[in-house]
Structures are given as C-alpha cells and as structure tokens.
N, C-alpha and C positions, 0 to 999 in steps of 0.2 A: 504493500500500500504506500502511495506517495505521502510522505510526511512533511514536505515543505522545507526540509533542511538539506537533503542530499542533492547532488547534481547529476545530470545525465549528459553524456557526451555524444555528439553526432559527428560522423565522418562524412565530409563532403568532398567528392572527387572533382577537381577542376582541371582546366586545360594544362597539359604538361605533366599530368600524373601526380601533382602535388596534393597532399591531404591537409585540409584545414580543419582543425578541431574547434568546435563551437561549444560554448557553455550556455545553458539556459540561465538568464539573469536571476539572481536571488538577492533580495534587499529587504530592509525593514521599512514599513510604512507606519505613519502615525496619524491617528484621527483625533483632532483637538476637540474636546467638549468643554466649552467655557462660556462665560457671560461677557458680552460687550458692556461697556460702562455707560449706563444711563443716568441722567440727572433729573432733578425736579424741574417743573416748569418755572420760567418760560424757556429754559435752555434745552432740556430734554436729552441732549447727547453730549458726549465728550470724546470726539474723534481722536484727539491727541493721546488721552489716557488709554483708549482702546488700542491705538496703534502701538503704544509702548508695551502694552500687555501682549499683543501679538508678537512683537519682536522678542520678548522674553520667552514666550512659549516656543518660538522657532528655535531659539538657542537651547532651551531645555530638551526639546525633541531631538535635536542634532546631537547633543551630548549623550543621548541614549541610543544613538546609532541610526536614527531615522534619515532616510534619503528621499522620502516623499512625505510631505507634511500637508495635511488637508484640514481646512477650517470650515466652519458651518456657513450656511446661507446668510448673505449680507452681514457677516460678522463685523465688518467695518463700514459704517459706525454702529450698525445694529439692525435687527429685523423689526418691522412694524407690527408689534403685537397689539395693535389697537385699531379702531375704526371710527368713522364719523358718527358722532352723536348730533342729530339735526338740531337739538336744542342748544348745542354749544359749537356752532359753526365757526365763529371767529377764533375761538380757542384752538379748534382743530387746524385752522389755517396756520396758526403759529407752529404747530408740529411740522407742517409741510415746509414752511420757510426754513426752519432749523434743520430739517432733514436734508434739504437741498444744500444748505451752507456747510454741513458736516460731511457731505458725500465726497467721493473720490473721483478725481479726474485721471485719465490714463493717456499719456504719462503725467505725473505730478509729483509733488513732494512726498506723498504717502507711498506711491509706487517706487520712488527712488529709495526710500528707506527699506521697503520690503525686498527690493532687488539686492541691496547691500547685505541684508541679513541672509538671504538665500545663498549668495556667493560665499559669505563667511561660514555658513553652515554646510556648504557643499551639498545642498539639498534642493530638490524641486519643491516649490511652494505653490499650493493651490488655495487661493483666498476668496471667500465670498465677500463681495463689496456691493454697496449701494453706489452705483456709478453715476456721475454727473456728466452730461454731454458737454464737451468742450466747445462745440460749434453752435448748438441750438439751446439758448437759455431756457431753463426750466424743464428740460427733459432729463428724466432719471431712468435707470435700468437696474433690474435685479441681475447682477453679473457675477461671473467667475473670472478671476485674474489668474493667469498661468505664468509663473516665473521659473526659469530653468536653473540648474545648479551653478551655472556660470554668472547668474545675476542679470540675465536678460529677459525681458518680457516676450513670451512666446505668442501671446494673444489674449483675447477676451471672448467669453461666451455670454451673450445676453439672453436671458430667459425668454423663450419664444411665446409662451402664453402665461399670463399673470393671473393670480388667484385671489378671489374675494377682495379683501381690504387692500391688497397690493395694487389693485386697479386705480386706487385714489392717488398713487404715487408713480407707478412705473409704466414705461412704454414697452412695446413688444420688440423682441430681437428679430434680426433679418435672417436671410439664408446666406449662401456663400461662405465667406470666412467665418461667420458666426457659428457654423455647424461642423467645423473641422475637428479632426483628431490630431493630437500633437505628438511628433516624434521626439523622444527624450533619450537621455543616456540610460534610462531604465527600461524603456519600451514605449509602446504607443498608449498615450494617456488621453482619456476623454472625461467629460463631466456632464452631469445633469443636475438640475435644481428642482427639488420638491416635486410638484405636480408633473414635471416633464417625464417622470418615471412611469406615468400612466399612458404615455403616447407611443403606441407601437411603432409607428413609422419613424419617429425621431430616434427611438432605440435601435431600430433596424438600420438606420443610416450610420450610426456609430459602429455597429457590429460589422457592416459591410466595408467600412473603412479600416477594419482590422484592430479596433480598440482592444487592448490587453488589460488595462487597469482603468476602471471608471471611478471617478471621484463623485460621490453622491452627497450633495449638500442639502441639508434639511434644517428647518427652524427649531426642531426639537420641542414642539408644543402639541397639545392633544388635537387641535384642529377644530373646524366648525362643527363637525359631528362627533368629535372625540374619537376619530378613526385612525389617527396617525400612529398611535402606539402599535397598531397592527400593520398599517400600510407601509411604514418606513422600512422594516426589514423585509416584508413580503414582496413589495414591488421591486426592491433592489435585488433580492434573491432571484426573482423571475428574470431580470435582466442578465444576471451572472450565469444562471443555469442555461438560458437559451443562447447566450453569446459565447459561452466558454471563457469568461473573463472574471477578474477580481473586482470586488466592490469595496471601496473605502468609504464608509458612511460617517460623516461628521455632523453632529447635531449640537445645538446650543443648549445650555441649561443655566438658568438664573437662580441662584440660591436666594432664599427669602431675605437674607440680610443685605443683598445687593439690589433688591427691588426698590425703585424710588418711592418715597412716601407721599409725594405730591405731584403726580404725573397727570396726564389727561385721563379722566375717569374711565372712559370706555375702553379698558385695556384687559389683556388676558395674561399678564405676567405670571399669575399664579398657576397657569396651565403648562408651564415648561417642565419637561421631565428628562430631556436628553435622548438617549437611545442609540448612541454611537456604537458601531460594531464593524467587523470585517467579514466579508463573505468570499468564499473561494469559488473557483469556476464550476464546481458541482452544486452550487447553491447552498452550501453548508456554512453556517456562521461559525467561524474559527476563533473569534475573539469578541468579547462582549455578549450581548449589549450592556452598556453601562448606563445606569439611570440615577437621577436625583443627586448628582455630584459633579463638580468640575474635575476633569482628569484629562490625561492624554493616553489614548489606547494604542497599543503597539501590536504589530503582527508581522511575521516574516512572509514575504510574498515570493513565491517560486513560480516563474513563468513556465516551468515544465508542466505544471498542472493544467495550464491552458491547453497545451498540446494533448494531454491525456483526455481532457474533456472533449476536445474536437475529434478525437478518435471515435467517439460515439455519436455525437450530434455536431455537425459543422455547417453553419448557415452560410459560410463562404466557400464551402466545398460540396461534399456529397449531398448535403441537405438543402442545397440551393436549387431553385427552379426558375432561373432568370429568363428562360424561354417562354414561361407562361405567366410569371408574376414579376413585375419590375417596379422599382422605386424611382420616381421622378423628383429631383431636388432642385430648387431654385438656386442659381449661382449669383443672383443679384443682391445688391444692397439698396434699400429704398429710403432715401432721405426725404424730409418734408418739402424741400425745394427741388422741383423737377421742371424741365422744359414743358411748355404748354403742349407742344407737338409731341405725341408719343413716339418712341423710337421706332415702332413698327411702321408708322407713317413715313418716317424718313427713309426706312429701308425700302418701302414700297415706291417712294419717289425715285430713289436711286435705281431701282429695278426698271422703272419706266424709262429713265434716261438711257440705261443700257440697251433696252429694246429699240429705242429710237436710233441710237448709234449703229446697232446691228442692221437696222433697216437701211440707213444711209450707205453703209458698207456694201450691202447686197445690191443696192441701186447702182453704185459706182462700178462694182464688178460686172453687172449686167451691161452697162454702157461700154466698158472696156472690151467685153467679149463681142459685142455687136460691132464695135469699131474694127476689131481684128478680122472678123468674117468679111467685112466690106473691103478690106485691103486699103492701101494708101490712096489718098485723094489724087485726082488728075493733076492738080497744080503742085504736087509733091509734098503737100502738107499732110 
C-alpha cells in the first residue's frame, strides 16, 4: 500500500540509449487555519495586522518543512461574515468602504511582502485575498494569489461565481488566464474557492489541464443552511477522487476572544468552526479535519499516489471520451470598457473586404486571359 513516504523510480529511455531516472515529487504541505484581524466599527478591518500574522504563519510553516502553504478564502483582510440589514443601510455602506480600503491590489505593497516571505521560506504560497481592481475603482474580487518559491507572482484566480452576501461586494472572474493551472517546482497547482467546488465543468477544466494539487479555500463557517461542515470535505473529496489529485483544504476559524465586540450587527462570526484537512487522490482524508482552533495542519504529499489513482480512473486518459463529450472554455477577459462595435462585426467587415479583393483579382485575371487569347494589337501595343 502506498504510504506517502517512499518513492518510486521510473526509467525513461530517450534518444541515444540514455536512461533518465525520475522521482515522483514528495513534499510537505501546510493548511493554515487562522483568524484575520477584525476591528470594531467604524474601522472593521486591520489589513496591516492580518498581513503581519500571515507573514509569521508562513515563517512558522516553513520552519516545519512546508513547501506549499495554503491560506483560507479572503484571509487578507478577511471574509465577509455579515450581510445587509435594510434597517441599517448607511452603516452597512461603511463596511463596504472599509473593505475596499483594506483590500489588496496585485501587485502592491501587500503582495511584495508576501513574495519576500515566500522567497525567504523557499515555499509556494497560496493566499486568499479580497482583491481591489487597480484599473476600475470600486471593483472587488474574491481571489486566490499564487506566489512561487522564488518570490514571484504566478497569477491570480478570481472566483467565477459569488455566493449570497458576497454579491454585495464582489465581481465575477473571467475565463482565460483566470482559469489556468500553474506549473511549480512541486507540480501542477490549481485552486478553487468555496462554492466553485460545486461546479462540475470548472472542476473538469482543472482536471483536464493536469492539476496535481488543488488548493481548496473555504471560509470555515457553517453557511446559510449550516451545510458547510459536511460540504467542505465532501465536495473536495469528490474533486480529488474523480481527478486523481491532492486537496489542501484551508479554512478560517475565529476564536471567541478574537471576535469584535462592536461590529455590524448582522454578522455570523459565531458560526466559524474551521474544518481544514488534506485529502489524497483516492478521496481519503489523511490529515484533519481540525475544528474550533487556530492551527497549521501538515501532510506529506506524494505525487506517486496521483499516478496510482489514475491507474484506475483517469479522466485525461482511458476514462476520457472527448469524441462525444467536450468542454468549451472561454479564453477571453471581459473588462467593463469595451468597443461599441463587437469584435465579430469587425471580423465580418474584414471578411467582406477580403471577398471584394478576391473579386477584383479574379476580374483582373479574366481580363489578362482575354487579352492573351486576342494576341497583340495591330499597332503593336
């Protein structure tokens, strides 16, 4: 039985008869279960203190051998565990204003600090952020920031569908680069945020791109129907089992002594429980779940187990039927400011121009052929 600690060697014969010995990567992953720093109104957030806490947790995880460190959903500056009370609209607007002010631009001062920490830790860092759009004022996204072990930003994933009270704050993410899987020194890393785990086509897209480790970011609270204590592990296990990949589940937890005493009233801080765990490619929870405490959860990830799982069910191999079922993915990014004339109209206009040119060429060729058949004119012209 594969135990996640031993390694298997493959012999690959290449041109010239040389033998290359490959090792399946084995590394330690860390799921951070912690609380962002919230403040009493009218401030609500403390992005500086939360960033400092994140940097300290990255250092701690690295000292314990972690090379992949995953944080919860919108950890920086915090998840919106509250919603609009129609009787207190102006006060709710204050939460919106402060959320925007404390949010993260990419790149920006906060990402520079995270990149420096990742490089110093020699670890890949996956951070849930509330992202502020650099170009369009007032646009925010529920995002994942990916930083490699060299301290470089690999990219950002913006949640494609936003859930319940998040709709009061967040915009939807695009296709294209927003849906990519990242090549790292550990393997192919992907990420999903909370309700994205319910979307079969989105999960299939990551599986077909060859994701080996999925970073699953959750808010760690019970949810609108108090379903998330079940949904968090089950939906991630489903992804891991069907895709033959690892799942690193990072959830927040806010201890009672860290809950602000004078926040916006319509909140659910008392519903956080955590739930961080690690799932192997057979859908088995191998570490955790941890509940009702701040902690860092560790597990050794052996990509040999991905191969073992795919020997049974492989959606990129024998279990694929791309001839009868295909996934169409948009490559476009859709900004608020677009030309009035749709791109397809421009393409159509260019096609018309091409056809006109072809017609002129055919007419010239016909005239040339007619002239050749008639022979030279009597006056020598």
